[in-house]
Every structure is written in structure tokens, then in C-alpha cells.
N, C-alpha and C positions, 0 to 999 in steps of 0.2 A: 608809804609813798603818797605824796600829795599831787594834786592836779594844778596847783597854782603855778603859773609861769610856763606851762606846757603849750605846745602848738595848738592842741585841742581847746584849751582854755582861752587862748587868744582868739582863735577862730570863733568860738561860741560867743565871746564878748562882742563881736561885731554885729550879732543879731539883737543886741539889747534886750535879752530875755525872751524873745519870740523867735523860735526856730521855725522857718517856713515848712509847711507840710509838703512832702515830696522832694525836699532839697537834698543835696548830697550829704549834708551834715545830719539830717534826719535819718537818712538811710544808714549812715555809719553808726548812729546811736542805736538804731534797731538791731543792726548786726552785733554790736557789742552787748546789748541787753539780752538777746536771745541765744548768744553763743553759737551763731551759725557761721562764724568766720571760717572754721575748718571746711565746712561744706562749700562755701563760696570759693575758697582757695582751690579745692579739689575740682570744682566745675571750671574755674579759670585755667587750671593746669591741663585738664582734659581738652578744653577748647583750643588752647594754644598748641597742644600736641597734635590735635586733628588738623589744624591749619598747616602746621609745619609738615606733617606727613603728606597732606594733599598737595602741597607745593612741591615737595620732593618727588612725588609720584608724577605730577604734571611735567616737571622738568625732565624726568627720565623718559617719559613718553614722547616728549617734544625733541629729545635728543640732547638735552643739557645745554650748556652755554659755551660759546666760543670765547675763551679768555682774551684772544687777540682782537676780537671785534671791537671797533670803536676806538682803537688805539691809533694815534697818528704815527707817521713814519719816524719822526724824530724821537718819540718815546720808545719805539721799538729798537732803535739803534743804541740808545743809552743803556739798555739793559745788558 
């Protein structure tokens, strides 16, 4: 499997051989070279789960949402 014609090859070609230190492309190269993608995926999954859980907890403590709130009278009659 070659890399010619891939999105990564096209992206790298825009740097004209010099990938800027600290750029997103450099970070992606480091992740690919070290094999840390599964770890980063796990951290992202845990973070998004924590945010989702905190949001659900906050909504339940607040009393949830009123689905009719913000609806105009004409929208309510159409349903």
C-alpha cells in the first residue's frame, strides 16, 4: 500500500519538505510513529464520556429541559 495520492501526502506536500515544529501535521506524525493513537483515542473517549455524564448530571439537577419552552403558539398548534 503506497502513500502517493493520499490526503496525508497532499497535506505534506504543502510544507515543501519542511514540516513546522509543533504543527498539527507534526503531531500526527509523532502519533503515527510512536503508536500512541490507541492511547489518545482512549483519552478522547474518556473525556467525551465525562463531559456527557457531567452534562446529564447537571440537567437532572437543574430539572431537565422543558420541550415546549421557546415554541411559538403557531408551532404548537401544528403538531
